[in-house]
N, CA, C and O atoms as CSV, one atom per row, in Angstrom:
chain,resi,resn,atom,element,x,y,z
A,1,MET,N,N,86.684,115.341,393.897
A,1,MET,CA,C,88.088,116.789,394.076
A,1,MET,C,C,88.817,116.449,392.688
A,1,MET,O,O,89.243,115.339,392.368
A,2,GLY,N,N,88.884,117.777,391.828
A,2,GLY,CA,C,89.573,117.613,390.710
A,2,GLY,C,C,91.254,117.557,391.269
A,2,GLY,O,O,91.509,117.644,392.470
A,3,LYS,N,N,92.100,117.435,390.444
A,3,LYS,CA,C,93.351,117.163,390.176
A,3,LYS,C,C,94.100,119.003,390.762
A,3,LYS,O,O,94.012,119.888,389.911
A,4,ARG,N,N,94.495,119.231,391.596
A,4,ARG,CA,C,94.977,120.267,391.556
A,4,ARG,C,C,96.845,120.466,391.585
A,4,ARG,O,O,97.407,119.374,391.496
A,5,ALA,N,N,97.337,121.087,391.641
A,5,ALA,CA,C,98.735,121.362,391.388
A,5,ALA,C,C,99.472,122.795,391.722
A,5,ALA,O,O,98.867,123.814,391.390
A,6,LEU,N,N,100.762,122.918,392.370
A,6,LEU,CA,C,101.435,124.139,393.130
A,6,LEU,C,C,102.292,124.199,392.648
A,6,LEU,O,O,103.139,123.388,393.024
A,7,ILE,N,N,102.723,125.230,391.422
A,7,ILE,CA,C,103.848,126.011,390.938
A,7,ILE,C,C,104.263,126.807,391.800
A,7,ILE,O,O,103.647,127.770,392.258
A,8,THR,N,N,105.892,126.260,392.209
A,8,THR,CA,C,106.734,127.659,392.352
A,8,THR,C,C,107.248,128.623,391.480
A,8,THR,O,O,107.698,128.110,390.456
A,9,GLY,N,N,107.323,129.644,391.520
A,9,GLY,CA,C,108.242,130.408,390.212
A,9,GLY,C,C,106.891,130.217,388.973
A,9,GLY,O,O,107.057,130.114,387.757
A,10,ILE,N,N,105.878,130.211,389.545
A,10,ILE,CA,C,105.248,130.141,387.868
A,10,ILE,C,C,105.127,131.409,386.967
A,10,ILE,O,O,104.461,131.353,385.934
A,11,THR,N,N,105.919,132.832,387.443
A,11,THR,CA,C,105.845,133.926,386.493
A,11,THR,C,C,107.035,133.504,385.665
A,11,THR,O,O,107.243,134.106,384.612
A,12,GLY,N,N,108.030,132.284,386.137
A,12,GLY,CA,C,109.177,132.152,384.986
A,12,GLY,C,C,108.992,131.401,383.834
A,12,GLY,O,O,108.303,130.384,383.907
A,13,GLN,N,N,109.382,131.660,383.016
A,13,GLN,CA,C,109.289,130.605,381.790
A,13,GLN,C,C,108.930,129.353,381.465
A,13,GLN,O,O,108.310,128.879,380.513
A,14,ASP,N,N,109.521,128.819,382.601
A,14,ASP,CA,C,109.187,126.971,382.393
A,14,ASP,C,C,107.986,127.255,383.436
A,14,ASP,O,O,106.873,127.016,382.967
A,15,GLY,N,N,108.004,127.553,384.288
A,15,GLY,CA,C,106.644,127.734,385.211
A,15,GLY,C,C,105.312,128.110,384.280
A,15,GLY,O,O,104.235,127.550,384.071
A,16,SER,N,N,105.712,128.898,383.993
A,16,SER,CA,C,104.833,129.088,382.787
A,16,SER,C,C,103.744,128.618,381.560
A,16,SER,O,O,102.591,128.823,381.181
A,17,TYR,N,N,105.053,127.780,381.195
A,17,TYR,CA,C,104.366,126.701,380.334
A,17,TYR,C,C,104.214,125.462,381.215
A,17,TYR,O,O,103.062,125.590,381.628
A,18,LEU,N,N,104.521,124.756,381.548
A,18,LEU,CA,C,104.308,124.237,382.457
A,18,LEU,C,C,102.450,124.443,383.304
A,18,LEU,O,O,101.838,123.391,383.486
A,19,ALA,N,N,101.832,125.636,383.684
A,19,ALA,CA,C,100.862,126.006,384.455
A,19,ALA,C,C,100.329,125.997,382.932
A,19,ALA,O,O,99.661,124.968,383.036
A,20,GLU,N,N,100.181,126.311,381.885
A,20,GLU,CA,C,99.221,126.448,380.681
A,20,GLU,C,C,99.413,124.861,380.552
A,20,GLU,O,O,98.286,124.600,380.131
A,21,LEU,N,N,99.935,123.865,380.610
A,21,LEU,CA,C,99.910,122.378,380.062
A,21,LEU,C,C,98.741,121.882,380.895
A,21,LEU,O,O,97.788,121.319,380.356
A,22,LEU,N,N,98.813,122.109,382.355
A,22,LEU,CA,C,98.227,121.541,383.379
A,22,LEU,C,C,97.062,122.222,383.397
A,22,LEU,O,O,96.198,121.683,384.088
A,23,LEU,N,N,96.768,123.177,382.892
A,23,LEU,CA,C,95.801,123.831,382.858
A,23,LEU,C,C,94.696,123.473,381.444
A,23,LEU,O,O,93.512,123.804,381.374
A,24,SER,N,N,95.544,122.660,380.331
A,24,SER,CA,C,94.798,122.243,379.332
A,24,SER,C,C,94.348,120.812,379.896
A,24,SER,O,O,93.455,120.197,379.313
A,25,LYS,N,N,94.984,120.277,381.054
A,25,LYS,CA,C,94.418,119.025,381.587
A,25,LYS,C,C,93.691,118.722,382.502
A,25,LYS,O,O,93.479,117.617,383.002
A,26,ASP,N,N,93.043,120.323,382.893
A,26,ASP,CA,C,92.063,120.488,383.435
A,26,ASP,C,C,92.242,120.282,384.985
A,26,ASP,O,O,91.439,119.872,385.823
A,27,TYR,N,N,93.521,120.686,385.097
A,27,TYR,CA,C,94.469,120.924,386.632
A,27,TYR,C,C,93.406,122.363,387.154
A,27,TYR,O,O,92.713,123.006,386.365
A,28,THR,N,N,93.498,122.597,388.476
A,28,THR,CA,C,93.024,123.490,389.308
A,28,THR,C,C,94.905,123.814,389.993
A,28,THR,O,O,95.421,123.165,390.903
A,29,VAL,N,N,95.625,125.056,389.158
A,29,VAL,CA,C,96.314,125.465,389.282
A,29,VAL,C,C,96.686,126.370,390.301
A,29,VAL,O,O,96.081,127.441,390.247
A,30,TYR,N,N,97.412,126.260,391.110
A,30,TYR,CA,C,97.962,127.950,391.808
A,30,TYR,C,C,99.181,127.525,391.886
A,30,TYR,O,O,99.642,126.386,391.961
A,31,GLY,N,N,99.881,129.023,391.852
A,31,GLY,CA,C,101.136,129.744,391.611
A,31,GLY,C,C,101.894,130.674,392.726
A,31,GLY,O,O,101.422,131.668,393.278
A,32,LEU,N,N,103.246,130.072,392.923
A,32,LEU,CA,C,103.932,131.097,393.875
A,32,LEU,C,C,104.399,132.467,393.295
A,32,LEU,O,O,104.109,132.534,392.101
A,33,VAL,N,N,104.985,133.501,393.730
A,33,VAL,CA,C,105.532,134.043,392.478
A,33,VAL,C,C,106.847,134.822,394.043
A,33,VAL,O,O,106.483,135.190,395.160
A,34,ARG,N,N,108.073,134.820,393.565
A,34,ARG,CA,C,108.567,135.780,394.419
A,34,ARG,C,C,108.139,136.909,394.313
A,34,ARG,O,O,107.446,137.507,393.490
A,35,ARG,N,N,109.013,137.331,395.969
A,35,ARG,CA,C,109.016,138.673,395.880
A,35,ARG,C,C,109.781,139.643,395.691
A,35,ARG,O,O,110.386,139.904,396.730
A,36,LYS,N,N,110.176,140.641,394.435
A,36,LYS,CA,C,110.964,141.119,393.642
A,36,LYS,C,C,111.007,142.482,393.803
A,36,LYS,O,O,109.816,142.789,393.858
A,37,SER,N,N,111.873,143.822,393.949
A,37,SER,CA,C,111.287,145.016,393.792
A,37,SER,C,C,110.371,145.748,392.677
A,37,SER,O,O,109.709,146.785,392.702
A,38,LYS,N,N,110.541,145.070,391.993
A,38,LYS,CA,C,109.742,145.154,390.168
A,38,LYS,C,C,108.773,143.736,389.793
A,38,LYS,O,O,109.263,142.728,389.284
A,39,LEU,N,N,107.733,143.840,390.050
A,39,LEU,CA,C,106.991,142.879,389.404
A,39,LEU,C,C,106.587,142.471,387.968
A,39,LEU,O,O,105.779,143.082,387.268
A,40,ASP,N,N,107.345,141.217,387.589
A,40,ASP,CA,C,107.525,140.863,386.220
A,40,ASP,C,C,106.941,139.589,385.325
A,40,ASP,O,O,107.487,138.491,385.217
A,41,PHE,N,N,105.348,140.127,384.542
A,41,PHE,CA,C,104.722,138.900,384.612
A,41,PHE,C,C,104.844,138.966,382.815
A,41,PHE,O,O,103.903,138.806,382.038
A,42,ASN,N,N,105.971,139.187,382.531
A,42,ASN,CA,C,105.620,139.022,381.264
A,42,ASN,C,C,105.673,137.607,380.512
A,42,ASN,O,O,105.357,137.528,379.325
A,43,ASN,N,N,106.102,136.452,381.282
A,43,ASN,CA,C,106.338,135.081,380.543
A,43,ASN,C,C,105.077,134.757,381.136
A,43,ASN,O,O,104.449,134.194,380.240
A,44,PRO,N,N,104.069,134.832,382.605
A,44,PRO,CA,C,102.303,134.133,382.023
A,44,PRO,C,C,101.807,135.338,381.710
A,44,PRO,O,O,101.205,135.588,382.755
A,45,ALA,N,N,101.670,136.066,381.158
A,45,ALA,CA,C,101.366,137.096,380.202
A,45,ALA,C,C,99.992,136.640,379.325
A,45,ALA,O,O,98.860,137.010,379.636
A,46,HIS,N,N,100.217,136.006,378.489
A,46,HIS,CA,C,99.003,135.498,377.884
A,46,HIS,C,C,98.000,134.267,378.337
A,46,HIS,O,O,97.428,133.402,377.673
A,47,PHE,N,N,98.027,134.529,379.608
A,47,PHE,CA,C,96.757,134.043,380.184
A,47,PHE,C,C,96.099,135.371,380.852
A,47,PHE,O,O,95.049,135.432,381.492
A,48,PHE,N,N,97.061,136.483,380.508
A,48,PHE,CA,C,95.510,137.485,380.390
A,48,PHE,C,C,95.194,138.257,379.284
A,48,PHE,O,O,94.633,139.352,379.294
A,49,GLY,N,N,95.709,137.427,378.031
A,49,GLY,CA,C,94.931,138.281,377.124
A,49,GLY,C,C,96.396,139.079,376.272
A,49,GLY,O,O,96.600,138.985,375.061
A,50,GLU,N,N,97.111,139.695,377.064
A,50,GLU,CA,C,98.037,140.253,376.920
A,50,GLU,C,C,99.207,140.219,375.817
A,50,GLU,O,O,99.896,141.154,375.408
A,51,LYS,N,N,99.223,138.819,375.448
A,51,LYS,CA,C,100.404,138.633,374.559
A,51,LYS,C,C,99.208,137.954,373.525
A,51,LYS,O,O,99.524,137.516,372.419
């Protein structure tokens, strides 16, 4: 079984950079998102090819 990581607050600035780092090191990354009235995925947008 490979390495796995759970990141709370993955849509924040630090969470998105941590996810990017771990993905480059062959981790499987899972992320939690805080429920808000407006979803904001600007920080991890580079994962989806939007930036």
